[in-house]
Short mmCIF file of the C-alpha atoms (twelve columns), coordinates in Angstrom:
data_MODEL
# 
_entry.id   MODEL 
# 
loop_
_atom_site.group_PDB 
_atom_site.id 
_atom_site.type_symbol 
_atom_site.label_atom_id 
_atom_site.label_alt_id 
_atom_site.label_comp_id 
_atom_site.label_asym_id 
_atom_site.label_seq_id 
_atom_site.Cartn_x 
_atom_site.Cartn_y 
_atom_site.Cartn_z 
_atom_site.pdbx_PDB_model_num 
ATOM 1   C CA . MET A 1   -42.511 -43.043 3.357   1 
ATOM 2   C CA . VAL A 2   -41.640 -46.719 3.477   1 
ATOM 3   C CA . TYR A 3   -38.733 -47.970 1.368   1 
ATOM 4   C CA . ASP A 4   -37.215 -51.292 0.428   1 
ATOM 5   C CA . VAL A 5   -33.471 -50.759 0.104   1 
ATOM 6   C CA . THR A 6   -31.078 -53.221 -1.531  1 
ATOM 7   C CA . HIS A 7   -27.343 -52.528 -1.469  1 
ATOM 8   C CA . LYS A 8   -25.155 -54.941 -3.466  1 
ATOM 9   C CA . THR A 9   -21.359 -54.861 -3.227  1 
ATOM 10  C CA . THR A 10  -19.188 -57.167 -5.341  1 
ATOM 11  C CA . TYR A 11  -15.411 -57.509 -5.302  1 
ATOM 12  C CA . GLU A 12  -13.722 -59.467 -8.088  1 
ATOM 13  C CA . TYR A 13  -10.094 -60.323 -7.340  1 
ATOM 14  C CA . GLU A 14  -7.274  -61.049 -9.760  1 
ATOM 15  C CA . THR A 15  -5.996  -63.957 -7.658  1 
ATOM 16  C CA . PRO A 16  -7.636  -65.926 -4.832  1 
ATOM 17  C CA . VAL A 17  -8.097  -64.311 -1.445  1 
ATOM 18  C CA . SER A 18  -7.280  -66.778 1.325   1 
ATOM 19  C CA . ILE A 19  -8.568  -64.798 4.333   1 
ATOM 20  C CA . SER A 20  -10.463 -61.520 4.629   1 
ATOM 21  C CA . GLN A 21  -12.045 -59.455 7.394   1 
ATOM 22  C CA . HIS A 22  -14.594 -56.704 6.847   1 
ATOM 23  C CA . LEU A 23  -16.488 -54.042 8.786   1 
ATOM 24  C CA . LEU A 24  -19.913 -53.065 7.447   1 
ATOM 25  C CA . HIS A 25  -22.129 -50.044 8.066   1 
ATOM 26  C CA . LEU A 26  -25.150 -51.163 6.041   1 
ATOM 27  C CA . ARG A 27  -28.018 -51.551 8.530   1 
ATOM 28  C CA . PRO A 28  -30.030 -48.311 8.940   1 
ATOM 29  C CA . ARG A 29  -30.230 -46.629 12.310  1 
ATOM 30  C CA . ILE A 30  -33.368 -46.556 14.435  1 
ATOM 31  C CA . PHE A 31  -34.263 -43.155 15.881  1 
ATOM 32  C CA . LEU A 32  -37.227 -40.836 16.340  1 
ATOM 33  C CA . GLY A 33  -37.630 -40.142 12.621  1 
ATOM 34  C CA . GLN A 34  -36.874 -43.616 11.314  1 
ATOM 35  C CA . ASP A 35  -38.139 -47.156 11.959  1 
ATOM 36  C CA . LEU A 36  -36.479 -50.350 10.742  1 
ATOM 37  C CA . PHE A 37  -38.983 -53.103 9.973   1 
ATOM 38  C CA . SER A 38  -36.581 -55.752 8.699   1 
ATOM 39  C CA . SER A 39  -33.001 -56.244 7.582   1 
ATOM 40  C CA . SER A 40  -30.903 -59.087 6.220   1 
ATOM 41  C CA . LEU A 41  -27.351 -59.682 5.043   1 
ATOM 42  C CA . GLU A 42  -26.283 -62.252 2.445   1 
ATOM 43  C CA . VAL A 43  -22.552 -62.884 2.076   1 
ATOM 44  C CA . THR A 44  -20.882 -65.202 -0.441  1 
ATOM 45  C CA . PRO A 45  -18.723 -67.034 0.444   1 
ATOM 46  C CA . ALA A 46  -20.330 -67.522 3.829   1 
ATOM 47  C CA . PRO A 47  -18.283 -65.994 6.659   1 
ATOM 48  C CA . ARG A 48  -16.869 -68.214 9.362   1 
ATOM 49  C CA . THR A 49  -17.410 -65.386 11.850  1 
ATOM 50  C CA . GLU A 50  -20.229 -62.823 11.820  1 
ATOM 51  C CA . ILE A 51  -20.704 -60.418 14.736  1 
ATOM 52  C CA . SER A 52  -23.119 -57.493 15.017  1 
ATOM 53  C CA . ARG A 53  -22.790 -54.697 17.548  1 
ATOM 54  C CA . LYS A 54  -23.081 -50.930 17.890  1 
ATOM 55  C CA . ASP A 55  -20.059 -48.735 17.278  1 
ATOM 56  C CA . TYR A 56  -18.983 -45.707 19.309  1 
ATOM 57  C CA . TYR A 57  -21.606 -43.476 17.691  1 
ATOM 58  C CA . GLY A 58  -24.457 -45.962 18.121  1 
ATOM 59  C CA . ASN A 59  -24.446 -47.108 14.496  1 
ATOM 60  C CA . GLU A 60  -25.138 -50.731 13.615  1 
ATOM 61  C CA . LEU A 61  -21.806 -52.403 12.781  1 
ATOM 62  C CA . SER A 62  -21.204 -55.898 11.406  1 
ATOM 63  C CA . PHE A 63  -17.892 -57.778 11.428  1 
ATOM 64  C CA . LEU A 64  -17.242 -60.541 8.900   1 
ATOM 65  C CA . GLY A 65  -14.393 -63.045 9.012   1 
ATOM 66  C CA . ILE A 66  -14.100 -65.095 5.808   1 
ATOM 67  C CA . GLU A 67  -11.681 -68.017 5.664   1 
ATOM 68  C CA . SER A 68  -12.808 -69.714 2.442   1 
ATOM 69  C CA . PRO A 69  -10.531 -69.019 -0.567  1 
ATOM 70  C CA . HIS A 70  -12.405 -66.911 -3.093  1 
ATOM 71  C CA . THR A 71  -11.986 -64.702 -6.145  1 
ATOM 72  C CA . VAL A 72  -15.411 -63.050 -5.802  1 
ATOM 73  C CA . LEU A 73  -16.932 -61.564 -2.671  1 
ATOM 74  C CA . SER A 74  -20.637 -60.647 -2.753  1 
ATOM 75  C CA . ILE A 75  -22.360 -58.704 0.030   1 
ATOM 76  C CA . VAL A 76  -26.080 -58.015 -0.310  1 
ATOM 77  C CA . SER A 77  -27.871 -55.932 2.318   1 
ATOM 78  C CA . ARG A 78  -31.670 -55.673 2.258   1 
ATOM 79  C CA . CYS A 79  -33.930 -53.699 4.556   1 
ATOM 80  C CA . ARG A 80  -37.375 -52.169 4.857   1 
ATOM 81  C CA . VAL A 81  -37.446 -48.805 6.592   1 
ATOM 82  C CA . ARG A 82  -39.986 -46.091 7.332   1 
ATOM 83  C CA . VAL A 83  -38.856 -42.470 7.270   1 
ATOM 84  C CA . ARG A 84  -40.749 -39.491 8.639   1 
ATOM 85  C CA . ALA A 85  -39.903 -35.941 7.629   1 
ATOM 86  C CA . PRO A 86  -38.675 -33.948 10.634  1 
ATOM 87  C CA . GLU A 87  -40.667 -31.044 12.001  1 
ATOM 88  C CA . LEU A 88  -38.338 -28.171 11.211  1 
ATOM 89  C CA . PRO A 89  -38.439 -24.861 13.065  1 
ATOM 90  C CA . ASP A 90  -38.959 -21.524 11.363  1 
ATOM 91  C CA . ALA A 91  -35.495 -20.736 10.050  1 
ATOM 92  C CA . GLY A 92  -35.656 -17.066 10.969  1 
ATOM 93  C CA . GLY A 93  -36.676 -17.869 14.530  1 
ATOM 94  C CA . THR A 94  -33.758 -20.137 15.385  1 
ATOM 95  C CA . THR A 95  -30.962 -19.123 17.747  1 
ATOM 96  C CA . PRO A 96  -28.188 -16.862 16.401  1 
ATOM 97  C CA . TRP A 97  -25.284 -19.108 15.516  1 
ATOM 98  C CA . GLU A 98  -22.731 -17.305 17.724  1 
ATOM 99  C CA . GLU A 99  -24.862 -18.029 20.798  1 
ATOM 100 C CA . ILE A 100 -24.762 -21.749 20.040  1 
ATOM 101 C CA . ARG A 101 -20.994 -21.634 19.589  1 
ATOM 102 C CA . GLU A 102 -20.581 -19.823 22.891  1 
ATOM 103 C CA . SER A 103 -22.915 -22.190 24.744  1 
ATOM 104 C CA . LEU A 104 -20.660 -25.126 23.904  1 
ATOM 105 C CA . THR A 105 -17.628 -23.477 25.468  1 
ATOM 106 C CA . GLN A 106 -19.593 -22.604 28.600  1 
ATOM 107 C CA . ASP A 107 -21.222 -26.004 29.167  1 
ATOM 108 C CA . LYS A 108 -18.375 -28.386 29.940  1 
ATOM 109 C CA . THR A 109 -20.568 -31.081 31.517  1 
ATOM 110 C CA . THR A 110 -22.982 -31.911 28.704  1 
ATOM 111 C CA . GLY A 111 -21.949 -29.733 25.771  1 
ATOM 112 C CA . TYR A 112 -19.048 -31.922 24.720  1 
ATOM 113 C CA . PHE A 113 -20.796 -35.264 24.913  1 
ATOM 114 C CA . GLY A 114 -22.517 -36.147 21.668  1 
ATOM 115 C CA . ARG A 115 -22.082 -32.763 20.035  1 
ATOM 116 C CA . GLY A 116 -18.946 -30.890 21.082  1 
ATOM 117 C CA . GLU A 117 -16.812 -33.807 19.952  1 
ATOM 118 C CA . PHE A 118 -17.888 -33.008 16.391  1 
ATOM 119 C CA . LEU A 119 -16.115 -29.659 16.668  1 
ATOM 120 C CA . PHE A 120 -12.710 -31.179 16.132  1 
ATOM 121 C CA . ASP A 121 -10.829 -31.892 12.915  1 
ATOM 122 C CA . SER A 122 -11.094 -35.389 11.471  1 
ATOM 123 C CA . PRO A 123 -9.152  -37.106 8.666   1 
ATOM 124 C CA . TYR A 124 -11.469 -35.980 5.846   1 
ATOM 125 C CA . ALA A 125 -12.982 -32.817 7.339   1 
ATOM 126 C CA . ALA A 126 -10.426 -30.480 8.873   1 
ATOM 127 C CA . SER A 127 -11.038 -26.804 9.567   1 
ATOM 128 C CA . ASP A 128 -9.228  -24.226 7.450   1 
ATOM 129 C CA . GLY A 129 -9.034  -20.441 7.129   1 
ATOM 130 C CA . ASP A 130 -10.222 -20.503 3.524   1 
ATOM 131 C CA . PHE A 131 -13.194 -22.647 4.500   1 
ATOM 132 C CA . GLN A 132 -14.004 -20.255 7.326   1 
ATOM 133 C CA . ASP A 133 -13.996 -17.332 4.908   1 
ATOM 134 C CA . TYR A 134 -16.335 -19.206 2.565   1 
ATOM 135 C CA . ALA A 135 -18.719 -20.096 5.383   1 
ATOM 136 C CA . ALA A 136 -18.697 -16.541 6.742   1 
ATOM 137 C CA . GLN A 137 -20.588 -15.384 3.653   1 
ATOM 138 C CA . ALA A 138 -23.597 -17.349 4.958   1 
ATOM 139 C CA . PHE A 139 -22.933 -17.141 8.691   1 
ATOM 140 C CA . ARG A 140 -23.097 -13.397 9.069   1 
ATOM 141 C CA . PRO A 141 -23.060 -11.831 12.558  1 
ATOM 142 C CA . GLY A 142 -26.279 -12.439 14.481  1 
ATOM 143 C CA . ARG A 143 -27.891 -14.565 11.796  1 
ATOM 144 C CA . PRO A 144 -30.251 -17.373 12.918  1 
ATOM 145 C CA . ILE A 145 -28.397 -20.652 12.624  1 
ATOM 146 C CA . LEU A 146 -30.878 -22.456 10.367  1 
ATOM 147 C CA . SER A 147 -31.090 -19.503 7.976   1 
ATOM 148 C CA . ALA A 148 -27.302 -19.564 7.757   1 
ATOM 149 C CA . LEU A 149 -27.209 -23.338 7.200   1 
ATOM 150 C CA . ILE A 150 -29.722 -23.071 4.363   1 
ATOM 151 C CA . ASP A 151 -27.633 -20.310 2.804   1 
ATOM 152 C CA . LEU A 152 -24.415 -22.363 3.063   1 
ATOM 153 C CA . THR A 153 -26.183 -25.390 1.548   1 
ATOM 154 C CA . GLN A 154 -27.382 -23.283 -1.382  1 
ATOM 155 C CA . ARG A 155 -23.923 -21.790 -1.921  1 
ATOM 156 C CA . ILE A 156 -22.236 -25.188 -2.113  1 
ATOM 157 C CA . TYR A 157 -24.913 -26.415 -4.522  1 
ATOM 158 C CA . ARG A 158 -24.475 -23.308 -6.685  1 
ATOM 159 C CA . ASP A 159 -20.682 -23.062 -6.603  1 
ATOM 160 C CA . PHE A 160 -19.721 -26.752 -6.956  1 
ATOM 161 C CA . THR A 161 -20.336 -29.131 -9.855  1 
ATOM 162 C CA . PHE A 162 -21.200 -32.802 -9.376  1 
ATOM 163 C CA . ASP A 163 -18.521 -34.757 -11.240 1 
ATOM 164 C CA . LYS A 164 -17.806 -38.430 -10.494 1 
ATOM 165 C CA . ARG A 165 -14.466 -38.282 -12.304 1 
ATOM 166 C CA . ALA A 166 -13.081 -35.227 -10.527 1 
ATOM 167 C CA . THR A 167 -12.197 -36.808 -7.183  1 
ATOM 168 C CA . ASN A 168 -11.781 -39.978 -5.167  1 
ATOM 169 C CA . ILE A 169 -11.910 -40.536 -1.426  1 
ATOM 170 C CA . ALA A 170 -8.211  -39.638 -1.123  1 
ATOM 171 C CA . THR A 171 -8.545  -36.249 -2.866  1 
ATOM 172 C CA . PRO A 172 -7.595  -33.493 -0.365  1 
ATOM 173 C CA . LEU A 173 -10.437 -31.167 0.564   1 
ATOM 174 C CA . LYS A 174 -8.336  -28.152 -0.416  1 
ATOM 175 C CA . GLU A 175 -8.191  -29.573 -3.950  1 
ATOM 176 C CA . VAL A 176 -11.957 -30.109 -3.979  1 
ATOM 177 C CA . PHE A 177 -12.354 -26.469 -2.950  1 
ATOM 178 C CA . ARG A 178 -9.963  -25.313 -5.661  1 
ATOM 179 C CA . LYS A 179 -11.609 -27.367 -8.422  1 
ATOM 180 C CA . ARG A 180 -15.159 -26.760 -7.158  1 
ATOM 181 C CA . ARG A 181 -16.024 -30.261 -8.387  1 
ATOM 182 C CA . GLY A 182 -16.734 -33.561 -6.679  1 
ATOM 183 C CA . VAL A 183 -19.428 -35.892 -5.372  1 
ATOM 184 C CA . CYS A 184 -21.745 -36.033 -2.370  1 
ATOM 185 C CA . GLN A 185 -18.957 -37.176 -0.019  1 
ATOM 186 C CA . ASP A 186 -16.856 -34.172 -1.007  1 
ATOM 187 C CA . PHE A 187 -19.702 -31.699 -0.589  1 
ATOM 188 C CA . ALA A 188 -20.611 -33.130 2.812   1 
ATOM 189 C CA . HIS A 189 -16.992 -33.039 3.979   1 
ATOM 190 C CA . PHE A 190 -16.577 -29.503 2.711   1 
ATOM 191 C CA . GLY A 191 -19.724 -28.273 4.455   1 
ATOM 192 C CA . ILE A 192 -18.638 -29.964 7.693   1 
ATOM 193 C CA . ALA A 193 -15.166 -28.406 7.460   1 
ATOM 194 C CA . CYS A 194 -16.750 -24.983 6.887   1 
ATOM 195 C CA . LEU A 195 -18.940 -25.337 9.962   1 
ATOM 196 C CA . ARG A 196 -16.129 -26.636 12.161  1 
ATOM 197 C CA . SER A 197 -13.967 -23.735 11.006  1 
ATOM 198 C CA . LEU A 198 -16.594 -21.450 12.567  1 
ATOM 199 C CA . GLY A 199 -16.550 -23.408 15.834  1 
ATOM 200 C CA . LEU A 200 -19.835 -25.252 15.227  1 
ATOM 201 C CA . PRO A 201 -20.370 -29.022 15.681  1 
ATOM 202 C CA . ALA A 202 -21.089 -30.843 12.433  1 
ATOM 203 C CA . ARG A 203 -21.222 -34.528 11.650  1 
ATOM 204 C CA . TYR A 204 -21.187 -36.687 8.525   1 
ATOM 205 C CA . VAL A 205 -24.273 -38.767 7.674   1 
ATOM 206 C CA . SER A 206 -24.250 -41.747 5.319   1 
ATOM 207 C CA . GLY A 207 -27.327 -43.337 3.821   1 
ATOM 208 C CA . TYR A 208 -29.488 -43.388 0.732   1 
ATOM 209 C CA . ILE A 209 -31.829 -41.082 -1.151  1 
ATOM 210 C CA . GLU A 210 -34.799 -41.996 -3.286  1 
ATOM 211 C CA . THR A 211 -34.073 -40.977 -6.865  1 
ATOM 212 C CA . ILE A 212 -36.888 -40.215 -9.280  1 
ATOM 213 C CA . PRO A 213 -36.356 -41.099 -12.970 1 
ATOM 214 C CA . PRO A 214 -37.157 -38.535 -15.674 1 
ATOM 215 C CA . PRO A 215 -40.795 -38.403 -16.805 1 
ATOM 216 C CA . GLY A 216 -41.643 -41.377 -18.969 1 
ATOM 217 C CA . LYS A 217 -38.423 -43.218 -18.117 1 
ATOM 218 C CA . PRO A 218 -38.353 -46.482 -16.117 1 
ATOM 219 C CA . ARG A 219 -36.542 -46.811 -12.817 1 
ATOM 220 C CA . LEU A 220 -33.261 -48.596 -13.568 1 
ATOM 221 C CA . ALA A 221 -32.339 -51.453 -11.246 1 
ATOM 222 C CA . GLY A 222 -29.188 -50.718 -9.273  1 
ATOM 223 C CA . ALA A 223 -28.963 -47.155 -10.548 1 
ATOM 224 C CA . ASP A 224 -29.220 -45.550 -7.127  1 
ATOM 225 C CA . ALA A 225 -26.139 -45.116 -4.957  1 
ATOM 226 C CA . SER A 226 -25.005 -44.555 -1.428  1 
ATOM 227 C CA . HIS A 227 -25.452 -40.952 -0.415  1 
ATOM 228 C CA . ALA A 228 -23.933 -38.566 2.111   1 
ATOM 229 C CA . TRP A 229 -24.928 -35.294 3.708   1 
ATOM 230 C CA . LEU A 230 -24.175 -33.269 6.834   1 
ATOM 231 C CA . SER A 231 -25.827 -32.512 10.136  1 
ATOM 232 C CA . LEU A 232 -25.413 -29.351 12.229  1 
ATOM 233 C CA . TRP A 233 -26.052 -28.962 15.948  1 
ATOM 234 C CA . CYS A 234 -28.618 -26.146 16.221  1 
ATOM 235 C CA . GLY A 235 -28.891 -25.802 19.987  1 
ATOM 236 C CA . GLY A 236 -32.412 -26.224 21.334  1 
ATOM 237 C CA . ASP A 237 -33.590 -27.362 17.894  1 
ATOM 238 C CA . GLY A 238 -31.201 -30.309 17.978  1 
ATOM 239 C CA . TRP A 239 -29.402 -31.743 14.966  1 
ATOM 240 C CA . ILE A 240 -30.679 -30.562 11.580  1 
ATOM 241 C CA . ASP A 241 -29.559 -32.351 8.416   1 
ATOM 242 C CA . ALA A 242 -28.786 -30.620 5.132   1 
ATOM 243 C CA . ASP A 243 -27.962 -32.095 1.725   1 
ATOM 244 C CA . PRO A 244 -25.744 -29.715 -0.276  1 
ATOM 245 C CA . THR A 245 -25.625 -32.107 -3.236  1 
ATOM 246 C CA . ASN A 246 -29.365 -31.606 -3.755  1 
ATOM 247 C CA . ASN A 247 -29.780 -28.149 -2.176  1 
ATOM 248 C CA . GLN A 248 -32.286 -29.185 0.459   1 
ATOM 249 C CA . LEU A 249 -32.867 -29.889 4.108   1 
ATOM 250 C CA . VAL A 250 -33.255 -33.608 4.672   1 
ATOM 251 C CA . GLY A 251 -36.797 -34.959 4.638   1 
ATOM 252 C CA . ASP A 252 -38.520 -38.290 4.056   1 
ATOM 253 C CA . ARG A 253 -36.600 -39.178 0.869   1 
ATOM 254 C CA . HIS A 254 -33.381 -39.751 2.831   1 
ATOM 255 C CA . VAL A 255 -32.645 -43.035 4.618   1 
ATOM 256 C CA . THR A 256 -30.054 -42.670 7.370   1 
ATOM 257 C CA . VAL A 257 -27.604 -45.523 7.872   1 
ATOM 258 C CA . ALA A 258 -24.897 -44.081 10.110  1 
ATOM 259 C CA . TRP A 259 -23.239 -40.899 11.335  1 
ATOM 260 C CA . GLY A 260 -19.762 -40.028 12.535  1 
ATOM 261 C CA . ARG A 261 -16.981 -37.483 12.175  1 
ATOM 262 C CA . ASP A 262 -16.524 -38.191 8.453   1 
ATOM 263 C CA . PHE A 263 -16.517 -40.996 5.896   1 
ATOM 264 C CA . CYS A 264 -13.778 -42.958 7.639   1 
ATOM 265 C CA . ASP A 265 -16.101 -43.618 10.608  1 
ATOM 266 C CA . VAL A 266 -19.019 -44.938 8.547   1 
ATOM 267 C CA . SER A 267 -17.675 -46.460 5.331   1 
ATOM 268 C CA . PRO A 268 -20.317 -48.944 4.057   1 
ATOM 269 C CA . VAL A 269 -17.753 -51.716 3.492   1 
ATOM 270 C CA . ARG A 270 -14.084 -51.791 4.388   1 
ATOM 271 C CA . GLY A 271 -11.613 -54.477 5.320   1 
ATOM 272 C CA . ILE A 272 -8.333  -56.276 4.844   1 
ATOM 273 C CA . VAL A 273 -7.524  -59.236 2.616   1 
ATOM 274 C CA . ILE A 274 -4.666  -61.690 2.284   1 
ATOM 275 C CA . GLY A 275 -4.017  -62.299 -1.392  1 
ATOM 276 C CA . GLY A 276 -6.275  -61.103 -4.154  1 
ATOM 277 C CA . GLY A 277 -3.912  -58.898 -6.162  1 
ATOM 278 C CA . ASP A 278 -5.771  -56.197 -8.077  1 
ATOM 279 C CA . HIS A 279 -9.544  -56.084 -7.773  1 
ATOM 280 C CA . GLU A 280 -12.625 -54.551 -9.333  1 
ATOM 281 C CA . LEU A 281 -15.468 -53.160 -7.251  1 
ATOM 282 C CA . GLU A 282 -19.092 -52.939 -8.340  1 
ATOM 283 C CA . VAL A 283 -21.821 -51.355 -6.224  1 
ATOM 284 C CA . GLY A 284 -25.538 -51.203 -6.974  1 
ATOM 285 C CA . VAL A 285 -28.271 -49.686 -4.830  1 
ATOM 286 C CA . ASP A 286 -32.056 -49.726 -5.180  1 
ATOM 287 C CA . VAL A 287 -34.312 -47.492 -3.064  1 
ATOM 288 C CA . ILE A 288 -37.881 -48.491 -3.863  1 
ATOM 289 C CA . PRO A 289 -40.831 -46.619 -2.310  1 
ATOM 290 C CA . ILE A 290 -43.471 -49.009 -0.975  1 
ATOM 291 C CA . ALA A 291 -46.189 -46.791 0.485   1 
ATOM 292 C CA . GLU A 292 -46.958 -43.594 2.285   1 
ATOM 293 C CA . GLN A 293 -47.865 -44.190 5.923   1 
# 
């Protein structure tokens, strides 16, 4: 599938901001399953400094330095991207999950570069005994790793309720687990924490998903949103992505922007400002399918 993605972020400040600096993860990654045809960034007021580079994880990162006083900051990212559904292995034929865990401890030369580093706790996804117990219901002894991942994804989807008002980014994961309510970020962080509690490498993936309006209803402009899911290292089958919010393995409806340990590594827009007082934030996303190729 080919998609045109527009991501609009607007900050309205109570008082003028004199100087601000921002880091952006808005440009989709390029990898085997995804091609980026075009991308652009429109910022108002225009930044004095704009630098693009790759971050530690290979994501596209933009730095903005704005020195014009302003009460409104507008950031509009546009891109055209092609996504191909991955060729997934037969779930029952994948490697037992304990073997993958053990292989990481045995391979000190390559096992910890690019995958073993995602074993460790991070600010929003720390391992925990309660999370381990929850995950153990899916990751039974000797079970093929993809079968177990599918089971865990289904359990989170079944046991947790999507509720935008229940949490914010600062809500502790233990509270999310207790309430069994949250949003895609929470469900991704929880799944990652479960997997890390078992000694398995898991990373956080940010991006977008094509949403389909109800039959007979028009697609509403700006009604889509940033999305998040998780990715598990499955040994010889590589990284496999799962979306517990939608109870599915990731296919060609998901556009990948960035991956890291958790949300703090790949926040779409973050920064510091001098001045501004209180502010209001508005975000709108459109993921429009163009064609099947």
